[in-house]
C-alpha positions in Angstrom: 0.1 0.0 0.0 2.7 2.4 0.9 5.2 1.0 -1.6 3.9 3.4 -4.3 4.6 6.6 -2.4 7.3 8.8 -3.9 9.0 11.9 -2.6 6.5 14.1 -4.4 3.6 12.3 -2.7 5.1 13.3 0.7 5.8 16.8 -0.3 2.2 17.3 -1.4 1.0 15.7 1.7 3.0 18.0 4.0 1.9 21.0 1.9 -1.8 20.0 2.4 -1.3 19.6 6.2 0.3 23.0 6.4 -2.5 24.6 4.6 -5.1 22.9 6.5 -3.8 23.3 10.0 -1.2 26.1 9.6 2.5 26.0 10.7 1.8 26.8 14.2 -0.6 24.0 14.9 1.3 21.2 13.4 3.8 20.8 16.4 0.8 20.7 18.8 -1.0 18.2 16.7 2.0 15.9 16.5 2.5 16.2 20.3 -1.1 15.2 20.9 -0.9 12.2 18.6 2.3 11.1 20.4 0.7 11.4 23.8 -2.3 9.5 22.6 -0.3 6.6 21.2 1.8 6.5 24.4 -1.4 6.2 26.6 -2.9 3.6 24.2 0.3 1.5 24.4 0.5 1.6 28.1 -3.2 0.7 28.4 -2.7 -2.3 26.1 0.3 -3.4 28.0 -1.7 -3.2 31.3 -4.5 -5.2 29.8 -2.1 -8.1 28.7 -0.4 -7.9 32.1 -3.6 -8.3 34.1 -4.7 -11.5 32.4 -3.0 -14.7 33.7 -1.4 -16.7 30.9 -3.4 -19.6 29.5 -6.9 -18.8 30.9 -9.3 -16.7 28.8 -10.9 -13.9 30.7 -14.7 -14.1 31.3 -16.7 -11.1 29.9 -17.7 -8.8 32.7 -21.3 -8.6 33.5 -22.4 -11.9 32.0 -23.8 -14.7 34.0 -22.1 -18.2 33.6 -24.2 -20.6 31.6 -24.7 -24.3 32.2 -24.3 -26.8 29.3 -26.9 -26.2 26.6 -26.9 -22.4 27.1 -29.3 -22.4 30.1 -28.6 -19.7 32.8 -28.9 -21.2 36.2 -31.3 -19.5 38.6 -29.6 -17.7 41.6 -29.7 -19.4 44.9 -32.0 -17.7 47.3 -31.3 -18.0 51.0 -34.1 -19.5 53.1 -36.2 -16.7 54.6 -38.4 -16.8 57.8 -41.1 -19.4 57.8 -44.7 -18.1 57.8 -46.8 -19.9 60.5 -49.6 -21.9 58.9 -53.1 -20.5 60.0 
């Protein structure tokens, strides 16, 4: 995909960026992109470090299912007995 780029393509691309954003905004734009990439990389590293190796993580908020896709009913603790009238 990027194999067909020549020096003229890059010159035109830089000229368009300067025209769109202005010469003063380009360093700020590059700094913001760099910070975003650094944050993204650190978050991805934290995600991979949190998961133990060899065990897939269960999705958060989903109830475990029994074989056949049936969701088991939650166990209810026994409440006080009503006296028979």
